[in-house]
N, C-alpha and C positions, 0 to 999 in steps of 0.2 A: 299447390305449393303455397306456403305462407311466405310471400315475397317480402313483406314488410319486416317480419322477424329476421329473415335471412339477411336483408340489407343492414339491419341494426347490428346483428352479430358481426358482419364483415367490418363495419365501421369500428366497433369496439376492439376487434382483434387487431386492426391496423393502427389505431390511435393509442390504445392502452397496452398493446402487446399481450393481451389476454387470450389464451387459446379458446377456440370454439367449444372444445370438449368441456372445459371448465364452466363455460357459460351454459351449456346444455344441462350440466349437473345442477347448476344454480336454479334453472327453470324447473327442473324436476323436484328439487327440494322445496321450492316456493309453492308449487301446486300441492305437495304433501302437507305443507304448513297450512295452506288454505283449507284443505279437506279436514284437517284436525280442528281448525277453528269452527268450521261449518257443522261438522258431524259430532265433534267431541272426541273422536279417536281416528287414527289413520293406520292402525296396525295391518289391516287387510286391504289397504288401498295401494295400487300400483300406478306409476306414471311412466309412459313410454314416449320419447321424443325421437322422431325420425331425423337422423343426422343429415340426410340428403334434402328432404323437402321442408323440414322444420314443422311438419304437422305433428301434433301431440295428441295422445289419448290417455284419458284418466279413467280408471275403472276400479270397482270394488269386487273383491272375491267373496262371494256369499255362498253359504251352504244351503242346499235345498232341503226343507223340512216340512212336515205336515202342519205344525203350529208354530208360528213365528213368535219368538220371545225377545229377540234383539234385532231391530230393523237394520242395524249397521252390519251385522254379521250373518244374518239369515234371510232367506227368501222362501215364500210359499211355493209349493209345487205348481200351482195354477199360474202365478206370476212368472215362474221360471220357464214354463212351457211357452209363454208368449215370446220369450227371448230365444229359446231353443226347444224345438218340438221334441227332441230326444232326451230332454232333461228327466232325471230319475231322482228319487229320494237319496240323499247322501252325496249327490254330485256337487261340485264346486262350479258356480256360474259366475262369469264376468259381467258385471252390471256397469254399463257406462255411466260416468258422472259428467254432467254438463257444467263446465267451469263458469258459464255465464249465470248460473243460478246462485253462485256464491254471493254472500252479503258484502256490504261495503267494507266492514272491518276485516273480514277474511281476505278480501282482495288487497287491502292496504298492507296487511301483514305479509302477503305474498310478494308484493312490490318491495317492501323493506328487506326481505330475505335476499332478493336479487341484487338490490343496491349495496347491501352489506357485503355480499360475496364479491361484487365488482371492486369495491373499495379495498377489501382485503387482498385480492389478487393484484390490484394496481400497486399497493404498497410492497407486496412480495416481489413483484417484477422489478420495481425500482431498487429494492434492497439487494436483490441478486445481481442487478446490473452494476451497482457501485461496490458491492462486496468483491466482485471480480477485479475491480480497479484498486482495491486496497493495496497500499505500499507502492502506489504509482502516482504519476504527476498528471493533473488535469488542469484545464483552463476554466476559470470561473469569472463571473462578473460581480464586482462589489455592489451590494445592495444598500446596506445601511449599518450604522453602528448600534450595537445592542449593549449599552453601557460602554465597557472597554473592549468588548468582543465585537467581531465583525461578521455579518451575515453575507455569505458568498453563494450566489446562484450558480449551480453546476449544470443547469439545463432542466432536468426533470426533478431535481431535488435541491434543497438548500443545505449548505454546510456552515459550520461554525468555526471561525478562526479565533481561538481563545487568545487572551492577552499574553499568556505564557509562550504561545507559539508564534507570536509576532516579532519581527525584527525591530529592535529598538531604533526609533527615528523614522521608520517608514510610515507615511501617511497616505491613505488612499481616498480617492473621491468616488462617489456613487457613479455607476456605469463603467468604471475603469476595469479593464481586463487584466487579470493577473494569473500566474501559474502557482498552484499550491500542491503540496504532497498530502495524499490521503492517509492519515494515521490509522483511523479505525472507523468501521461502519457497524453501528449497533441497530438491532431490530427492536423497535418499541411499539406499543399499542397505537401511538400517534403517527407511526411511519418510521422510516430509517433515520437515525441520527448520525450524521457524518461529521467527523472531526478532522480538520486539516491543519497543515503546518507550513510556515515559511522559514523556519529555523532548522529543520531536520537536515543532517548531512546527506541523507539519501536524496533530497531535493536536487542538490548539485549533481549527484551521480546520475539521476534519471534525466536531467537536462542534457548532460553530456551524451548519454545513450541515444537521445532523440536527435542530437545535433551532429554527432560524429558517426559516420557510417562504419568506420573500422571497429568501433566499440559495439555497435548494433550487431554486426556480423561475427563478432567474437575474435577478430584479428588482434585487437588491443583490449586488454583487461584492466579494469580499475582495481588494483590490489588493496588499496587502503585510502581512507579519506578522513580528514580531521577539519572541523569547521568551527569558527566563532562567527556566528551569523551577523551579517551587516558589516563585518570588518575584513576577515581574511579566511581563505580556505586553502589547505594544502592537500594535494592529491597525488598518489603514487601510481604510475601506470606501467604496464609491461606489454611488450609486443611478442606474439607467438610466431611472427614472421620476421626473420632477420632483415628482410628488405624493407620493412616498414618501421619508420621512426615513431615510437609511441607518443612522445611529447609533441613532435611536429604534427602528427595527425590530430591531436587534441587542440593545438593552437590554431591550425589552419593557415591558409594563405593570407599573409599580412595580418594574422591574428583574427581573421574573420569569425572563426568558430567560437573561440573563447570570448571574443568581444560581445557576441550576441548573448552569451550566457551572463557575462558581467552586466550587460545592460538590463537583462531581466531581473538580476539580483540587485539592481539600483547602485551599481558601482563597487560592489564587493570585490576585493582583490583575490585573485586565484593563482596560486603557485602550483605548477605542474612539474613533477620530478620523475625520474626514472626509478622504477623498483629494482632492488638488487637483493639476491638471496643472502649475500654477505651483509650481516648487520652493520659492520663498520662502514661499508660503502653506503648502505641505505641511510644511516644516521648522517653521514657527511652530505648526502644529497638533500636530506630533509632539512638541514640547517642552512641551505642556500637561501639567500645569496652570500652568506658569510663564507670566508675561506677558512679551511680547517687544516691545522698542522698535524694532528694525530687523533685517532679514535681508538679507545680500548673498551671493547664490549664484552660483557659476560652473558652468554646466551642462557645460562641456567638461572642466574639471578635476575635476568632482564634489566641489568643496569649498564650504564656506559659512562666513561669519563672522556671528555672532549677537551682538547687543547687548541686554542685559537691564537693568532697573533694579537698582541696587546691592542692594536688599533681596530681590531675586528670584534672585540668582546661585546661592545654595546649592540653591534649589528647582529651578532649571533643570538644574543638574548632577546633582542627586539623590544619594541615599546611595551613597557609594563610586563615584560617577559613573554610576550605573545609568540614570538618566533620559536623559542625553546619549548614553550608549552604545546604548540601545535605539532612540533617535531616529535615530542614525546608521545602524544596521542597517535600520531601517524605510524610510528615505529613500534609502539608498545614497550619502549625502554624508558627507564628512569634516567635522565641525562643530567650529568653534572658538568657544567662548562667552566673552564678556567682559562685565563690568559696565560701566556708563556711565563710571565713574571710570577703570577700566582702559583702556577704549577711547579715552577722551579723551587719556590720557597716552601711549598706544601709538603708535609711528611707523606712518604709512600710513593713519591715520584722520583725517578732517577733518570738522568739524560746522558746519553753518550753522543759523541761527535757534535757537540754544540759549537757552531761556528758563528761568532759574532752575534748578529741579531736574528739569524735564521737557522732553522734545523735543516739538515739534509733530508731528502725524501726517504721514507722508510719503504722497505720492500713489501708491497701488498700481496705478492705471490707466495711469500713465505708462510708455511703452515706449520704450526707447532704450538706448544703451550709454554708459558713462562711462569715457572713457579718462583716462589720468593727466594731471592738471592741469585737468580739466574739473569743473565743479560745476553742480548743478541746485538752485536755491533760489529759489522765488518763491511768493508768496501763502501764506507760512507753511509750505510744503512743503520737504522736503529729501531729499537722497540722499547717500550716502557711498560711497567707492570704496576699493579696496585698492591700496596703492602697488605698482606693477608693471604688469601687463597690463590691469588694470581688470576690472570685472565687468559683465556684461549683466543688466539687471533684466528678469525675465520678466513 
């Protein structure tokens, strides 16, 4: 048994995660390459490696002829009889080739073939390993700045955090551990090229999946997420179990779960709201913490008009329009927000049962459509419509 070769293959398989079969094939190919360099051709040469003992045999298939014209392909009957006493003209004889007789150049070429195969397989293993983690979150160690980009070590490979995928204001120090979202894994001649992100909304989603058990097991679903990296994220969640509070599960005891994620995101604010199939209720939740007087949503046009108390207008819109912008992304609706005073004076809005500074609560359970010219106002309840096609209250 070739113990040294067996031990070397075991180490390579363990450290590089390259299968022994691949390494055996590399050895066979290297011996064929050496034969081709030594003899000038290798069409009739066969190499066999015993997978159990690592012993290898290299031989040439030669035809038995009376007069030899090509030493590489033919053998005389006299020489053939020395190998096999039963050899006859026209037979194919296996002539063993001693690899120790190969020249220095042939041996070096064989070595290069094995090394090249090991490098290729190593790159392939790393590529496959990280390709499986594409669209997932991994922990990396900050190495150095490459211009405005950052090199992140993920263990067996380095990733690039481009400037466009960095959160504005975040500064990292070498050896610092951070979590990143793997955007894409490309296979290149120099090895896998891994692109990661700190701004992608899926980063927040994956962090919650790893932190919240109920999300991991499917009890709570993240229905929608909208993010402005480094500032604020809005996330709509839904519970498949009536006994489980979706928002409470994500927040955790005393905010423990959400706080750990906020800490990882360097203080980014996270709003968690309840998902609702009713677009009006969903938009109302999405605009929290602002109080809403009325929501008129058009599911077909994906537009909504929202009325808020005068003193809540700035809160509903948010700083530089951020709250309204995130709510629009979260719900998929184009949202038009007006204060009560603006809505009262705007064409297309009509109010019933307006009492002083407050409107009475409208009936959320009423289902029906309001066409132009129709009004619904009874028992202190009201509904409003947009001038034009009208809106269907969900």
